[in-house]
Chimera marker file (.cmm) of the C-alpha trace (Angstrom):
<marker_set name="trace">
<marker id="1" x="150.850" y="117.200" z="36.486" r="1" g="1" b="0" radius="0.5"/>
<marker id="2" x="149.335" y="114.322" z="34.626" r="1" g="1" b="0" radius="0.5"/>
<marker id="3" x="146.360" y="112.778" z="32.895" r="1" g="1" b="0" radius="0.5"/>
<marker id="4" x="144.978" y="109.438" z="34.038" r="1" g="1" b="0" radius="0.5"/>
<marker id="5" x="142.852" y="107.125" z="31.915" r="1" g="1" b="0" radius="0.5"/>
<marker id="6" x="142.197" y="104.433" z="34.507" r="1" g="1" b="0" radius="0.5"/>
<marker id="7" x="138.607" y="103.244" z="34.472" r="1" g="1" b="0" radius="0.5"/>
<marker id="8" x="138.012" y="104.697" z="37.948" r="1" g="1" b="0" radius="0.5"/>
<marker id="9" x="139.012" y="108.193" z="36.755" r="1" g="1" b="0" radius="0.5"/>
<marker id="10" x="136.831" y="107.772" z="33.673" r="1" g="1" b="0" radius="0.5"/>
<marker id="11" x="133.860" y="106.967" z="35.885" r="1" g="1" b="0" radius="0.5"/>
<marker id="12" x="134.653" y="109.756" z="38.353" r="1" g="1" b="0" radius="0.5"/>
<marker id="13" x="134.932" y="112.422" z="35.638" r="1" g="1" b="0" radius="0.5"/>
<marker id="14" x="132.420" y="111.107" z="33.116" r="1" g="1" b="0" radius="0.5"/>
<marker id="15" x="135.141" y="111.587" z="30.496" r="1" g="1" b="0" radius="0.5"/>
<marker id="16" x="138.048" y="109.674" z="28.984" r="1" g="1" b="0" radius="0.5"/>
<marker id="17" x="140.573" y="110.817" z="31.576" r="1" g="1" b="0" radius="0.5"/>
<marker id="18" x="141.135" y="112.953" z="34.645" r="1" g="1" b="0" radius="0.5"/>
<marker id="19" x="143.567" y="115.870" z="34.883" r="1" g="1" b="0" radius="0.5"/>
<marker id="20" x="145.428" y="116.143" z="38.183" r="1" g="1" b="0" radius="0.5"/>
<marker id="21" x="148.160" y="118.233" z="39.736" r="1" g="1" b="0" radius="0.5"/>
<marker id="22" x="150.091" y="116.660" z="42.605" r="1" g="1" b="0" radius="0.5"/>
<marker id="23" x="150.775" y="119.086" z="45.438" r="1" g="1" b="0" radius="0.5"/>
<marker id="24" x="152.238" y="118.786" z="48.915" r="1" g="1" b="0" radius="0.5"/>
<marker id="25" x="149.285" y="118.443" z="51.287" r="1" g="1" b="0" radius="0.5"/>
<marker id="26" x="150.844" y="120.932" z="53.712" r="1" g="1" b="0" radius="0.5"/>
<marker id="27" x="150.577" y="123.631" z="51.009" r="1" g="1" b="0" radius="0.5"/>
<marker id="28" x="146.772" y="123.374" z="50.757" r="1" g="1" b="0" radius="0.5"/>
<marker id="29" x="144.099" y="124.720" z="53.081" r="1" g="1" b="0" radius="0.5"/>
<marker id="30" x="140.550" y="123.395" z="52.816" r="1" g="1" b="0" radius="0.5"/>
<marker id="31" x="137.727" y="125.553" z="54.145" r="1" g="1" b="0" radius="0.5"/>
<marker id="32" x="134.529" y="123.722" z="55.031" r="1" g="1" b="0" radius="0.5"/>
<marker id="33" x="133.687" y="120.069" z="55.354" r="1" g="1" b="0" radius="0.5"/>
<marker id="34" x="134.234" y="117.515" z="52.613" r="1" g="1" b="0" radius="0.5"/>
<marker id="35" x="132.776" y="114.059" z="52.129" r="1" g="1" b="0" radius="0.5"/>
<marker id="36" x="134.901" y="111.182" z="50.909" r="1" g="1" b="0" radius="0.5"/>
<marker id="37" x="134.748" y="107.825" z="49.232" r="1" g="1" b="0" radius="0.5"/>
<marker id="38" x="137.579" y="105.273" z="49.554" r="1" g="1" b="0" radius="0.5"/>
<marker id="39" x="138.254" y="102.206" z="47.437" r="1" g="1" b="0" radius="0.5"/>
<marker id="40" x="141.165" y="99.868" z="46.675" r="1" g="1" b="0" radius="0.5"/>
<marker id="41" x="143.284" y="101.006" z="43.716" r="1" g="1" b="0" radius="0.5"/>
<marker id="42" x="145.003" y="98.718" z="41.223" r="1" g="1" b="0" radius="0.5"/>
<marker id="43" x="148.252" y="99.316" z="43.139" r="1" g="1" b="0" radius="0.5"/>
<marker id="44" x="146.835" y="97.774" z="46.303" r="1" g="1" b="0" radius="0.5"/>
<marker id="45" x="146.717" y="101.195" z="47.966" r="1" g="1" b="0" radius="0.5"/>
<marker id="46" x="143.490" y="102.816" z="49.100" r="1" g="1" b="0" radius="0.5"/>
<marker id="47" x="142.450" y="105.795" z="46.958" r="1" g="1" b="0" radius="0.5"/>
<marker id="48" x="140.224" y="108.291" z="48.722" r="1" g="1" b="0" radius="0.5"/>
<marker id="49" x="138.373" y="110.926" z="46.701" r="1" g="1" b="0" radius="0.5"/>
<marker id="50" x="137.147" y="114.035" z="48.489" r="1" g="1" b="0" radius="0.5"/>
<marker id="51" x="134.226" y="116.105" z="47.227" r="1" g="1" b="0" radius="0.5"/>
<marker id="52" x="131.872" y="118.916" z="48.218" r="1" g="1" b="0" radius="0.5"/>
<marker id="53" x="128.865" y="117.448" z="50.086" r="1" g="1" b="0" radius="0.5"/>
<marker id="54" x="126.611" y="120.246" z="48.785" r="1" g="1" b="0" radius="0.5"/>
<marker id="55" x="127.242" y="120.143" z="45.028" r="1" g="1" b="0" radius="0.5"/>
<marker id="56" x="129.352" y="117.006" z="44.503" r="1" g="1" b="0" radius="0.5"/>
<marker id="57" x="132.311" y="118.857" z="42.964" r="1" g="1" b="0" radius="0.5"/>
<marker id="58" x="135.457" y="116.678" z="43.112" r="1" g="1" b="0" radius="0.5"/>
<marker id="59" x="138.136" y="118.495" z="45.143" r="1" g="1" b="0" radius="0.5"/>
<marker id="60" x="141.084" y="116.112" z="45.475" r="1" g="1" b="0" radius="0.5"/>
<marker id="61" x="142.213" y="112.527" z="45.760" r="1" g="1" b="0" radius="0.5"/>
<marker id="62" x="144.767" y="110.926" z="48.047" r="1" g="1" b="0" radius="0.5"/>
<marker id="63" x="146.528" y="107.575" z="47.967" r="1" g="1" b="0" radius="0.5"/>
<marker id="64" x="147.362" y="105.658" z="51.126" r="1" g="1" b="0" radius="0.5"/>
<marker id="65" x="150.800" y="105.109" z="49.522" r="1" g="1" b="0" radius="0.5"/>
<marker id="66" x="151.508" y="108.860" z="49.341" r="1" g="1" b="0" radius="0.5"/>
<marker id="67" x="149.614" y="110.688" z="52.086" r="1" g="1" b="0" radius="0.5"/>
<marker id="68" x="152.031" y="113.608" z="51.734" r="1" g="1" b="0" radius="0.5"/>
<marker id="69" x="150.447" y="114.490" z="48.386" r="1" g="1" b="0" radius="0.5"/>
<marker id="70" x="147.026" y="115.624" z="47.231" r="1" g="1" b="0" radius="0.5"/>
<marker id="71" x="145.844" y="115.087" z="43.668" r="1" g="1" b="0" radius="0.5"/>
<marker id="72" x="143.971" y="118.291" z="42.912" r="1" g="1" b="0" radius="0.5"/>
<marker id="73" x="141.441" y="118.045" z="40.107" r="1" g="1" b="0" radius="0.5"/>
<marker id="74" x="142.475" y="120.680" z="37.581" r="1" g="1" b="0" radius="0.5"/>
<marker id="75" x="138.873" y="121.345" z="36.496" r="1" g="1" b="0" radius="0.5"/>
<marker id="76" x="138.338" y="122.741" z="39.986" r="1" g="1" b="0" radius="0.5"/>
<marker id="77" x="140.173" y="125.899" z="38.873" r="1" g="1" b="0" radius="0.5"/>
<marker id="78" x="137.750" y="126.665" z="36.028" r="1" g="1" b="0" radius="0.5"/>
<marker id="79" x="139.203" y="128.961" z="33.384" r="1" g="1" b="0" radius="0.5"/>
<marker id="80" x="142.308" y="129.661" z="35.493" r="1" g="1" b="0" radius="0.5"/>
<marker id="81" x="144.207" y="126.586" z="34.265" r="1" g="1" b="0" radius="0.5"/>
<marker id="82" x="146.782" y="127.977" z="31.833" r="1" g="1" b="0" radius="0.5"/>
<marker id="83" x="149.465" y="126.796" z="34.297" r="1" g="1" b="0" radius="0.5"/>
<marker id="84" x="148.493" y="123.148" z="33.774" r="1" g="1" b="0" radius="0.5"/>
<marker id="85" x="150.942" y="121.301" z="31.517" r="1" g="1" b="0" radius="0.5"/>
<marker id="86" x="150.502" y="117.537" z="31.845" r="1" g="1" b="0" radius="0.5"/>
<marker id="87" x="153.725" y="115.617" z="31.296" r="1" g="1" b="0" radius="0.5"/>
<marker id="88" x="152.313" y="112.105" z="31.040" r="1" g="1" b="0" radius="0.5"/>
<marker id="89" x="149.291" y="109.869" z="30.644" r="1" g="1" b="0" radius="0.5"/>
<marker id="90" x="149.041" y="107.011" z="33.117" r="1" g="1" b="0" radius="0.5"/>
<marker id="91" x="146.834" y="103.963" z="32.565" r="1" g="1" b="0" radius="0.5"/>
<marker id="92" x="147.153" y="104.335" z="28.800" r="1" g="1" b="0" radius="0.5"/>
<marker id="93" x="146.037" y="100.688" z="28.552" r="1" g="1" b="0" radius="0.5"/>
<marker id="94" x="142.445" y="101.793" z="29.191" r="1" g="1" b="0" radius="0.5"/>
<marker id="95" x="142.597" y="105.049" z="27.205" r="1" g="1" b="0" radius="0.5"/>
<marker id="96" x="139.640" y="105.409" z="24.833" r="1" g="1" b="0" radius="0.5"/>
<marker id="97" x="140.438" y="106.335" z="21.226" r="1" g="1" b="0" radius="0.5"/>
<marker id="98" x="137.626" y="108.911" z="21.152" r="1" g="1" b="0" radius="0.5"/>
<marker id="99" x="139.375" y="110.821" z="23.952" r="1" g="1" b="0" radius="0.5"/>
<marker id="100" x="141.959" y="112.802" z="21.994" r="1" g="1" b="0" radius="0.5"/>
<marker id="101" x="145.228" y="113.379" z="23.842" r="1" g="1" b="0" radius="0.5"/>
<marker id="102" x="148.405" y="114.935" z="22.417" r="1" g="1" b="0" radius="0.5"/>
<marker id="103" x="150.345" y="112.254" z="20.544" r="1" g="1" b="0" radius="0.5"/>
<marker id="104" x="153.690" y="113.393" z="21.993" r="1" g="1" b="0" radius="0.5"/>
<marker id="105" x="152.622" y="113.007" z="25.637" r="1" g="1" b="0" radius="0.5"/>
<marker id="106" x="154.582" y="110.295" z="27.485" r="1" g="1" b="0" radius="0.5"/>
<marker id="107" x="152.365" y="107.258" z="28.080" r="1" g="1" b="0" radius="0.5"/>
<marker id="108" x="152.529" y="104.538" z="30.702" r="1" g="1" b="0" radius="0.5"/>
<marker id="109" x="150.408" y="101.398" z="30.504" r="1" g="1" b="0" radius="0.5"/>
<marker id="110" x="149.699" y="101.573" z="34.257" r="1" g="1" b="0" radius="0.5"/>
<marker id="111" x="151.514" y="103.657" z="36.873" r="1" g="1" b="0" radius="0.5"/>
<marker id="112" x="154.732" y="105.338" z="35.868" r="1" g="1" b="0" radius="0.5"/>
<marker id="113" x="157.799" y="103.581" z="37.197" r="1" g="1" b="0" radius="0.5"/>
<marker id="114" x="159.411" y="106.616" z="38.860" r="1" g="1" b="0" radius="0.5"/>
<marker id="115" x="158.318" y="107.864" z="42.284" r="1" g="1" b="0" radius="0.5"/>
<marker id="116" x="155.648" y="110.605" z="42.318" r="1" g="1" b="0" radius="0.5"/>
<marker id="117" x="156.181" y="113.542" z="41.623" r="1" g="1" b="0" radius="0.5"/>
<link id1="1" id2="2" r="1" g="1" b="0" radius="0.2"/>
<link id1="2" id2="3" r="1" g="1" b="0" radius="0.2"/>
<link id1="3" id2="4" r="1" g="1" b="0" radius="0.2"/>
<link id1="4" id2="5" r="1" g="1" b="0" radius="0.2"/>
<link id1="5" id2="6" r="1" g="1" b="0" radius="0.2"/>
<link id1="6" id2="7" r="1" g="1" b="0" radius="0.2"/>
<link id1="7" id2="8" r="1" g="1" b="0" radius="0.2"/>
<link id1="8" id2="9" r="1" g="1" b="0" radius="0.2"/>
<link id1="9" id2="10" r="1" g="1" b="0" radius="0.2"/>
<link id1="10" id2="11" r="1" g="1" b="0" radius="0.2"/>
<link id1="11" id2="12" r="1" g="1" b="0" radius="0.2"/>
<link id1="12" id2="13" r="1" g="1" b="0" radius="0.2"/>
<link id1="13" id2="14" r="1" g="1" b="0" radius="0.2"/>
<link id1="14" id2="15" r="1" g="1" b="0" radius="0.2"/>
<link id1="15" id2="16" r="1" g="1" b="0" radius="0.2"/>
<link id1="16" id2="17" r="1" g="1" b="0" radius="0.2"/>
<link id1="17" id2="18" r="1" g="1" b="0" radius="0.2"/>
<link id1="18" id2="19" r="1" g="1" b="0" radius="0.2"/>
<link id1="19" id2="20" r="1" g="1" b="0" radius="0.2"/>
<link id1="20" id2="21" r="1" g="1" b="0" radius="0.2"/>
<link id1="21" id2="22" r="1" g="1" b="0" radius="0.2"/>
<link id1="22" id2="23" r="1" g="1" b="0" radius="0.2"/>
<link id1="23" id2="24" r="1" g="1" b="0" radius="0.2"/>
<link id1="24" id2="25" r="1" g="1" b="0" radius="0.2"/>
<link id1="25" id2="26" r="1" g="1" b="0" radius="0.2"/>
<link id1="26" id2="27" r="1" g="1" b="0" radius="0.2"/>
<link id1="27" id2="28" r="1" g="1" b="0" radius="0.2"/>
<link id1="28" id2="29" r="1" g="1" b="0" radius="0.2"/>
<link id1="29" id2="30" r="1" g="1" b="0" radius="0.2"/>
<link id1="30" id2="31" r="1" g="1" b="0" radius="0.2"/>
<link id1="31" id2="32" r="1" g="1" b="0" radius="0.2"/>
<link id1="32" id2="33" r="1" g="1" b="0" radius="0.2"/>
<link id1="33" id2="34" r="1" g="1" b="0" radius="0.2"/>
<link id1="34" id2="35" r="1" g="1" b="0" radius="0.2"/>
<link id1="35" id2="36" r="1" g="1" b="0" radius="0.2"/>
<link id1="36" id2="37" r="1" g="1" b="0" radius="0.2"/>
<link id1="37" id2="38" r="1" g="1" b="0" radius="0.2"/>
<link id1="38" id2="39" r="1" g="1" b="0" radius="0.2"/>
<link id1="39" id2="40" r="1" g="1" b="0" radius="0.2"/>
<link id1="40" id2="41" r="1" g="1" b="0" radius="0.2"/>
<link id1="41" id2="42" r="1" g="1" b="0" radius="0.2"/>
<link id1="42" id2="43" r="1" g="1" b="0" radius="0.2"/>
<link id1="43" id2="44" r="1" g="1" b="0" radius="0.2"/>
<link id1="44" id2="45" r="1" g="1" b="0" radius="0.2"/>
<link id1="45" id2="46" r="1" g="1" b="0" radius="0.2"/>
<link id1="46" id2="47" r="1" g="1" b="0" radius="0.2"/>
<link id1="47" id2="48" r="1" g="1" b="0" radius="0.2"/>
<link id1="48" id2="49" r="1" g="1" b="0" radius="0.2"/>
<link id1="49" id2="50" r="1" g="1" b="0" radius="0.2"/>
<link id1="50" id2="51" r="1" g="1" b="0" radius="0.2"/>
<link id1="51" id2="52" r="1" g="1" b="0" radius="0.2"/>
<link id1="52" id2="53" r="1" g="1" b="0" radius="0.2"/>
<link id1="53" id2="54" r="1" g="1" b="0" radius="0.2"/>
<link id1="54" id2="55" r="1" g="1" b="0" radius="0.2"/>
<link id1="55" id2="56" r="1" g="1" b="0" radius="0.2"/>
<link id1="56" id2="57" r="1" g="1" b="0" radius="0.2"/>
<link id1="57" id2="58" r="1" g="1" b="0" radius="0.2"/>
<link id1="58" id2="59" r="1" g="1" b="0" radius="0.2"/>
<link id1="59" id2="60" r="1" g="1" b="0" radius="0.2"/>
<link id1="60" id2="61" r="1" g="1" b="0" radius="0.2"/>
<link id1="61" id2="62" r="1" g="1" b="0" radius="0.2"/>
<link id1="62" id2="63" r="1" g="1" b="0" radius="0.2"/>
<link id1="63" id2="64" r="1" g="1" b="0" radius="0.2"/>
<link id1="64" id2="65" r="1" g="1" b="0" radius="0.2"/>
<link id1="65" id2="66" r="1" g="1" b="0" radius="0.2"/>
<link id1="66" id2="67" r="1" g="1" b="0" radius="0.2"/>
<link id1="67" id2="68" r="1" g="1" b="0" radius="0.2"/>
<link id1="68" id2="69" r="1" g="1" b="0" radius="0.2"/>
<link id1="69" id2="70" r="1" g="1" b="0" radius="0.2"/>
<link id1="70" id2="71" r="1" g="1" b="0" radius="0.2"/>
<link id1="71" id2="72" r="1" g="1" b="0" radius="0.2"/>
<link id1="72" id2="73" r="1" g="1" b="0" radius="0.2"/>
<link id1="73" id2="74" r="1" g="1" b="0" radius="0.2"/>
<link id1="74" id2="75" r="1" g="1" b="0" radius="0.2"/>
<link id1="75" id2="76" r="1" g="1" b="0" radius="0.2"/>
<link id1="76" id2="77" r="1" g="1" b="0" radius="0.2"/>
<link id1="77" id2="78" r="1" g="1" b="0" radius="0.2"/>
<link id1="78" id2="79" r="1" g="1" b="0" radius="0.2"/>
<link id1="79" id2="80" r="1" g="1" b="0" radius="0.2"/>
<link id1="80" id2="81" r="1" g="1" b="0" radius="0.2"/>
<link id1="81" id2="82" r="1" g="1" b="0" radius="0.2"/>
<link id1="82" id2="83" r="1" g="1" b="0" radius="0.2"/>
<link id1="83" id2="84" r="1" g="1" b="0" radius="0.2"/>
<link id1="84" id2="85" r="1" g="1" b="0" radius="0.2"/>
<link id1="85" id2="86" r="1" g="1" b="0" radius="0.2"/>
<link id1="86" id2="87" r="1" g="1" b="0" radius="0.2"/>
<link id1="87" id2="88" r="1" g="1" b="0" radius="0.2"/>
<link id1="88" id2="89" r="1" g="1" b="0" radius="0.2"/>
<link id1="89" id2="90" r="1" g="1" b="0" radius="0.2"/>
<link id1="90" id2="91" r="1" g="1" b="0" radius="0.2"/>
<link id1="91" id2="92" r="1" g="1" b="0" radius="0.2"/>
<link id1="92" id2="93" r="1" g="1" b="0" radius="0.2"/>
<link id1="93" id2="94" r="1" g="1" b="0" radius="0.2"/>
<link id1="94" id2="95" r="1" g="1" b="0" radius="0.2"/>
<link id1="95" id2="96" r="1" g="1" b="0" radius="0.2"/>
<link id1="96" id2="97" r="1" g="1" b="0" radius="0.2"/>
<link id1="97" id2="98" r="1" g="1" b="0" radius="0.2"/>
<link id1="98" id2="99" r="1" g="1" b="0" radius="0.2"/>
<link id1="99" id2="100" r="1" g="1" b="0" radius="0.2"/>
<link id1="100" id2="101" r="1" g="1" b="0" radius="0.2"/>
<link id1="101" id2="102" r="1" g="1" b="0" radius="0.2"/>
<link id1="102" id2="103" r="1" g="1" b="0" radius="0.2"/>
<link id1="103" id2="104" r="1" g="1" b="0" radius="0.2"/>
<link id1="104" id2="105" r="1" g="1" b="0" radius="0.2"/>
<link id1="105" id2="106" r="1" g="1" b="0" radius="0.2"/>
<link id1="106" id2="107" r="1" g="1" b="0" radius="0.2"/>
<link id1="107" id2="108" r="1" g="1" b="0" radius="0.2"/>
<link id1="108" id2="109" r="1" g="1" b="0" radius="0.2"/>
<link id1="109" id2="110" r="1" g="1" b="0" radius="0.2"/>
<link id1="110" id2="111" r="1" g="1" b="0" radius="0.2"/>
<link id1="111" id2="112" r="1" g="1" b="0" radius="0.2"/>
<link id1="112" id2="113" r="1" g="1" b="0" radius="0.2"/>
<link id1="113" id2="114" r="1" g="1" b="0" radius="0.2"/>
<link id1="114" id2="115" r="1" g="1" b="0" radius="0.2"/>
<link id1="115" id2="116" r="1" g="1" b="0" radius="0.2"/>
<link id1="116" id2="117" r="1" g="1" b="0" radius="0.2"/>
</marker_set>
């Protein structure tokens, strides 16, 4: 579980960061058809974001470097998010000062150095 302040996440969310939970893709079932948009990430991988074609709600993201995992957008769960406890902020180098984040949260200038998750 993490926050990301890369400029792509800022644009995708319209906020200062995104909130994502990494889950094993085999543990998730998607009902219905999603649309997607893929682009190169700073890592050199391809990041694909999936969203509802009817309302545009972001559903999840997936990196070509880690196809086993889905990055679920925590806002998708509405008020049922008390389980979410981010343990780090990635891409702190592009974090905006107006976007208040807990001072004690571990911060990484780009990607964290350990393997996900």
